[in-house]
N, C-alpha and C positions, 0 to 999 in steps of 0.2 A: 504494499499499500501504500501510500504516500504520504510525507511531514502530516501529522493528526492536526499540527499548531502553525502549517504554510497560509491557514489563512490567518493568521494572527498577524502575521512578518513580511506576505506580500499582497500588496495592494491591487480588485479588479484593474487592469490592461489589456482594453480588447483589440485586437491589431487592427493600425490604423488603416483607411483607406487610403485612395492616391489624391490627391488636390483636386476638390470641384473643378479647378479652371481646364487640370490637365485632364479627367476625366471625362465632361463637357465636349472636348476637342476630338475624342473619339467614340469606338462603341466597344473599346477594351474591359475586360473585367474591372470592378468599382476596385478592387482587393490586387487585381495579377500583379506580380512580385512583389506582393508584403505577407509574406507567410514565412516570418519571420520566425523561426525555431527556436532561438532561444528564448522568445517573449513566449511562445507556446508551451514549450517546457515550466517553463516557468508557471506560466497562467496554472496551466495544471495541476500543479504543487499543489496548486491549494486546494485542490478534493481533497475532504477529509474524511475521518474514518470518521462517519455520519449513523453506520449502524445500520438505518432503515434509508436503504438511496430511493429516494421518493422520484429521482429525476427518472427512474427507470417508468415509474407509472407515467408520468409525465410526456413518455413516448410512446407514442402507438406501437413501433417498435419492438420494445424493451428492451434497448441498445446496452449494451453491458457499459455504462459508463465508465464508472468508478476502476474498472479494471484497465480501457486504455486509456482512462488520464493518471493512473499509477509507469504504466509501460510508457505514456510522451514522455512524460516526469524525468525520465530516466534517457531518454531517448530511446530507448528499447522500439523501434520502427516496425518492423516485422511483425514482433509479440503485437503492440495497437493492433497493425495491420488487419490480423488475423483474428485479434476481438473486436472488434468492428465491423467486419463482414459475415463473422458470424452471424448475427442477425440481419445484416444492412446489404441489400443488392449492390447496393448504387449510393454509400457516402459520398462521394464526390457531386453528385442532385443536392440530397437532404443537406450538405455542409452549406451546400449557396443558398441554397431555397427558402426551407423548412425556417419558421417563424421564431425556434429553439422552443418549443412550449414545456423544455427538460430546465432549462432558466429556471423559467416562474418557480416552478416543484422542486429544483434543488433547497439542499436543509441551510442553506446560506442566505437564499431571497428570503427566511424568513425576517430578520430584521439587521442583514446587510446585502454586501454583493454575490451576484451570487458567478461561480467557476464559467468562463466564458468555452464553454459546451461545446458550442458549432463553432467556434474559431478553429478549436482542436480536432473536432472531429474534421473541419475541413482541409487542414494541414495534412492527419494523419494520409485521409484519402488522395492527394495530393501527394505523397512525397510514396506514398508505396508506387503509385506509376512509376514514379521517378526513377525510382530506385530496383522497380522489377519483378514489385512484389504479387501483383497484378494479374495474375498468367494464365490461362486458359484451363481450366477443368471440364474437360470429356467426362462423360460416362464411363465405366469400366467394362462396360458391354449396355445393351440394348435389349428394349422390355416387350416390344415386340409391336404395340401401342400407338398408335398417332393421337395426336391432339393439334386442333384450329385455335390460335387464340386470337379475337378479332379485332384489332387496335394492338398500337403499340408508342403509347402511352407508358406513363411506368408503371401503372398498374401490369398490364398486358406486357411488358416485357421483364420485368418482377417475377410475376406468373410462368411466364418461355424459359426463364432461367434454371428458373426452380427445376422445372419437370424435364427439361432438357439435362439438367446435368445427374437427373439420378433417374433416366438414360431415356427415357420416352421418344418419341419422334417429336418435335414439332415446329408447324408452321407460323409464323406470322404474319398476319391481312390488312393491312392497311389502306383506307382509299386515298390518300394521299400519294404525290409523287417521292416524296423520302421518311425515312422513318426515324419515328419520334412522338407524333402527335404533339403537346403540348411543349415538351424540351424542347421539341423542332423549331415548331411555327407560334408561339405562346408566350412563349417567354425571351425577352430582350436578350442579345449577346454581352451587354453589360450587366445582366445578374449571371448566366449561362453561357458560354462561349462553347460553339457548338461542336468543336475539335471534343470533350469531355464526354459531348454524349456518342462522334464518330468514333473515339477508340474503346468505349464499352461496348459497341455494337459488334467490331471487329473482334471483340473479343466472343461477342454469345456467336458470330459464324465462326466462329475458331473448335469452340464448343456445339457445334452441329447444330442449332437454330438455323431456317429457314425462312427467309424475307420474301412476303410479294404487295410489293407498293401495286398502284394505283389499281389497288378492285375492291370495288363495292358494294359489300359482301349484304346480301337482300335486289339488290340493282346488276350488277355487272355479273355476280354469281348467287343465283338462288343459297337461301341462307340451308335451306332441306338434302342439296343437292352438296353441300359443305358437311352436315350433321353424318349424312349418309358416308359421304369419304371417311370421317376421322372418328375413330371411338371416342371421344371425347371434346366439349368443342366451352370454351370460356370468350366468355360478352366480357370486352372492358374498353368498350365506344366511348365511354367520359359521359360528361354532362354538358353538352353542345348546344341545347334548348338558349338562344339566348335571348334579355327577357326584356320588352319592348316599352317604352315610351310617349304612348296616346293620347299628345296633348297637341292643341294646336300650331299649327307649320312644320308637324315631323315629318311633311313628304316635302317637304326644301332642301335643295341640293346643297350639300357639304354637311351634312348629319352621317354619322357613319356608327356601326357598331365595331366595339375599341376591338375584339379581334378578327374580325376583319382588316382593323388598323396596322395592330400588333406584325400580324399575317405577310404586310406586304413591307414593313419595315424590313420582319427580317427575311423575306425571297433578296430581298436588294443584297444582303451581307451573303446569301446562298448566293450568288449573282446573277438571278433572275431578273435584276433590273438594275441598270442604272441607277436611274433617281428612284425615288417609293410614287405610284399613281396618285396614291394621299397624303398629301405631303403638309407636315407642319411649317413649312418653311417662310418666313414673312408675315405668320398669322396671327391675331386673335383667339386661340384654343380654350373652347371649356373643356372640361370632362367632368358630365353629368356620372356620380358614384365616386366613394370615397373608401373603398378597396383595394385590392392590391393589382387587380389589373387595372384601376386608374392609378395606380403607382405607375407603374410599366408604362402608361401610354404617356403619362408627367416627362419622365426620365428622355421619351425615346422623340416627348416630339422637343426639349430643347436640344437634345442632339441635333435636330435636323432643325430648328434657328430658327422656332416660332417666339412671333412681338413679342407673346403674352400670351400666361397658360393658369387660364384658375381651374381649379375641382371644387365643386358642391357635392357634400355630402348633408343629407338629409338628418341624420344621427348629429345631435349632440354632443361639444368638442368634452371628453372626457377628463378625470384629471388625472394627475399627477403620480397619486397614490389608488391602490387594491381599495374598488367597492368591497363593505363588509359584506357584501351580500354573494361576493367571491373571493372567499377566501384562500388563503394558500393552504398545496399547493394547485388550486384551479389557475386556470388561463384568465391572466384579467384581464377586461376593458379601461386601459390606460392610456393615458396619450403616447402615441407612438411618433418617430419621425422616421422615414423612409429616406432611404440611400438620396431618390430622388427631390423629397421634398428638402432634404436640406440642398440638393443642387439648386431649387430654386426659390428657398433663401438666400445662398452666396450668389446666386447673381440676380437677386429681384430686392432682394433685403425683407420679404416676405415670407410666411407660411404661405402657399398656393391655396390653400385648400377653406372656403366658409362652410361651418359647419352647421347643421341646423336650415339646412334652405331646399328651397324644392322649384323645378321650373315651372312655369307656370302655363309660356309657348312661348315659341319662337317666331322672329321675326324674320320677312326675306328682298329682299331687293327685285328691280324691275325683272330680271332675269332669272329669277325664281331662286337666288342663291339664299341661304342664309347668310346674315349679318348679325344679328345680336339675338341674347336671350332673355329672358322675363321672367326672375327669379321673384320669390317671395323667402318670409321666414318662415318656419310650422313650430309648434306648442312642441315641445321637447318629449311627451306620450304621445300624446291624440294626433301629430305630425300633421294636427291641421295649418290652415292659412291663417298668418299673426294679420290684422288687417294694417295699413299703413308701415307694411316692411316691403312693399316691391320696389324693384332695381331692375335697372337695366345695363344689360354688358355685353361689348364687343364680342360677337363669336364670327368668326369667318372660318371657322372648322367648329365640329362641336362631336365627341365621343362618348357615346354610350359606354359605360362601364357599370351596368346595374346587375351585373350574377346571370345564376345557370337557374333553369329549368328541368332537371335533366337530360339524358339525351333527347338525340333533336327529333322531332316527329317525321313524317313522310317516310320514303323507302319503303323496302321489299320485308328489312330485318323482323321488325318486331311481330308483323303478321305470317310470317312464312313459318317463325319459330313457337305464334302464341304469345309472346312476351303480352304480360301483364305490367301492367301500372301499379304502383301504389301514393297514396295520398300526396307527396311530395312531387309525383310524375318520374320519379325511377323505375326501373325494373324491378318488382316486386323478385324478392326469393326469402328462400327459410332460413335458419342460423347458420347449417351446412355450405352456403353459399349458391345452392342449388336455384333452378329457377324455378318460380312460378310461372306455369302456361294456363293455358285456355283451349278448355275442352273441347270438344264438335257442337256439344246442347249450349257451349255461351258461361260454363258454370270454371269457377277456377279449381285447375287441379293440386293436390301436394307439393309434387313439382316436378320438372320434368326429368327427361331419365338424360343423363351424359352430359346438361346444358349448367354451366357456371356462370354466377355474373361476380365481377369487378371490379372493382372504385368504384368510381364519382356514378356510373351509371348505376349502379344500384346501391351507393353510399348517400349520391348527392356532391352537389359541388364541395370539395375541401382540398388539404393543402396537401402536398407530395409524399411525404411520410406516410402517411394516412392512405394514397393511392398504393403505395409499398406494401405496406401490411397485407393489403385486402388480396394483393396481387399475389405475393405468398400465403396467406392465408385458402387464398382460389387453388390453389397450387395443391397447396395441401389436400384440400377437400377432393381435386380431384383424382390423383394417385391413390386415395381409399377407395373410391369409385372404379379406378382400374385395378388397382391389386388388393382388395379385399384390405390393405391395413398401408400405413406410410409413416416415413420414419420423417419426412418434412415436417419443421415446425409452423404451425397457426397460431402466429399473435395476437391476432384478432376474430372477435364473431360476427357475423352478421351482420346483428341484434345489435352490439354498439352502437354510437350518436358522433358523429364527429366531432373536431374540433374545425368554428369554421372561420373567416376571416373578415 
């Protein structure tokens, strides 16, 4: 273990980000070249002998945080990597993208500053790649069983890797032209450079996982035919049904869904465009939605050279301290600043967010182009407009980042497999991740035969760490269905509720 008194001797020091003015001039990761191993090892040494490590419960994957902290504190990077990968297929993703609920569950967070767990995780993962520890792990023998995974986001990739390594033949089907789902096209490069994804995909190919791009299951290939070809199917298509904003003026040009905007920006990085067809360059931009997707749009718009950016959040501004209704070790709703918010403050000298604000309508010019957004303040609880608070913002580009309401409607996948939606719009499933299907008479059957639901498709919009945990759990359920038993870990049950942002 680490020095049990290390937290008393060493103050919390997160890994510093690159200067704002430097990172706004490129699309390189915020922390590129900043993983200072002596600093990380020193910070890992703050992990104390707390007896009951509540950081485990704060992490959906059940990461063995005290163990790899101890190894990292001594510079034992191989041992740290082995303990980190024991519970997490893709720690280089979570180390960059997860909001770190484990830190809020750290015992030190009761009355002091928690361990910089996220920094340590990313450093171990990156060092593992640099030192050649993350090598392919192909199976010793094949089971003779085949599995189709629909969707190549973090849930689908985690399930595929687990099943491939245990000996099943796995094919991942992706409707886009490249593998990765939101990791590829939804997450900006300044949060996750795509070489991190590409090297992991190369590892998976070397292990035996097959990838099929440009195949829309339910349209290009009938889902029932896919089920016939394989011994089991995992549906991991995400929750991509984007919420709308039904207010007057929505039909004006220049109002776009956030995910479409982010996808085009990422395609520039992939070489598909020289300049994004939907760019914020020189424009007054308004982002409607205060979550992570809105923050990603903010950082993207700033790098594209927006004239100004405002982000609307219908929720009231959180306080700086943990609310009484959200006691430790729960993940509290407190005032947080993303790197994009920091960049906006550095450029414009203010927080770009307007809290307790809602859109009333849009205004346009004679050509049908959006030119302004009329907003109002809302009451904190009822979210009703507050009279006399209306104001108009210039808006030449509006990005709707209002979240998602389950897998996309339309297409043939749902009907062909007989999938049922629950009251949240996600695909219904039992506690063992088996899909609930509709029988010919119209009633819901207990579960489908050999069809499993993983990730946001069944859980609803959530975090990357939940997606990986669900992919691993769905892989265990699939292996149990195929083999009668399984040695694969199952970190979560399908009845667990997610931590959302």
